[in-house]
C-alpha positions in Angstrom: 0.0 0.0 0.0 2.9 2.3 0.7 4.2 2.0 -2.9 0.8 2.5 -4.3 0.2 5.6 -2.1 3.5 7.1 -3.3 2.6 6.5 -6.9 -0.8 8.1 -6.4 0.7 11.1 -4.7 3.0 11.7 -7.7 0.0 11.8 -10.0 -2.2 13.8 -7.7 -2.0 17.1 -9.4 -3.1 15.8 -12.8 -5.8 13.7 -11.2 -7.3 16.7 -9.3 -7.3 18.8 -12.5 -9.0 16.0 -14.5 -11.5 15.4 -11.7 -12.3 19.1 -11.6 -12.9 19.1 -15.3 -14.9 15.8 -15.6 -15.9 13.8 -12.5 -14.6 12.9 -9.0 -14.6 9.2 -9.9 -11.6 9.7 -12.1 -9.3 10.1 -9.1 -7.8 6.8 -7.8 -8.7 5.6 -4.3 -6.0 6.2 -1.7 -6.4 3.8 1.2 -6.4 4.8 4.8 -4.7 3.1 7.7 -7.7 1.0 8.7 -7.9 -0.3 5.1 -4.6 -2.0 5.5 -5.6 -3.4 8.9 -8.8 -4.9 7.5 -7.0 -6.2 4.4 -4.4 -8.1 6.5 -7.1 -9.4 8.8 -9.1 -10.7 5.8 -6.0 -12.4 4.4 -5.3 -14.0 7.7 -8.9 -15.4 7.9 -8.3 -16.8 4.4 -5.1 -18.5 5.5 -7.0 -19.9 8.5 -9.7 -21.3 6.2 -6.9 -23.0 4.2 -5.5 -24.3 7.5 -2.2 -22.5 6.8 -1.6 -21.4 10.4 1.9 -20.0 9.9 0.7 -17.8 7.1 -2.3 -16.6 9.2 0.0 -15.8 12.0 2.2 -13.6 9.8 -0.9 -11.7 8.5 -2.4 -11.3 12.0 1.0 -9.9 13.1 1.1 -7.5 10.2 -2.5 -6.4 11.0 -1.4 -5.8 14.7 1.6 -3.8 13.6 -0.5 -1.6 11.3 -3.0 -1.2 14.1 -0.2 0.0 16.4 1.0 2.5 13.7 -2.6 3.7 13.2 -2.9 4.3 17.0 0.3 6.4 16.9 -1.0 8.3 13.8 -4.3 9.1 15.4 -3.1 9.5 18.9 -3.8 13.2 19.0 -7.3 12.7 17.6 -8.1 9.9 20.2 -7.2 12.0 23.2 
């Protein structure tokens, strides 16, 4: 998601101009912190369904790490 977000930010000026001229739906979607958490959680559940417990553990750990980073990012808003 980080790489995708960087690519989107590079193209943001042209996308805002094109969306202003045509439609807001022309701009690409930029995910938020919670999108990454839910994506990793969904992947982990998929691994559990396949009985791949080590893969599920990795995805759950990534989701927890993203959750920790989101907590740091939104710490001022939470208080």
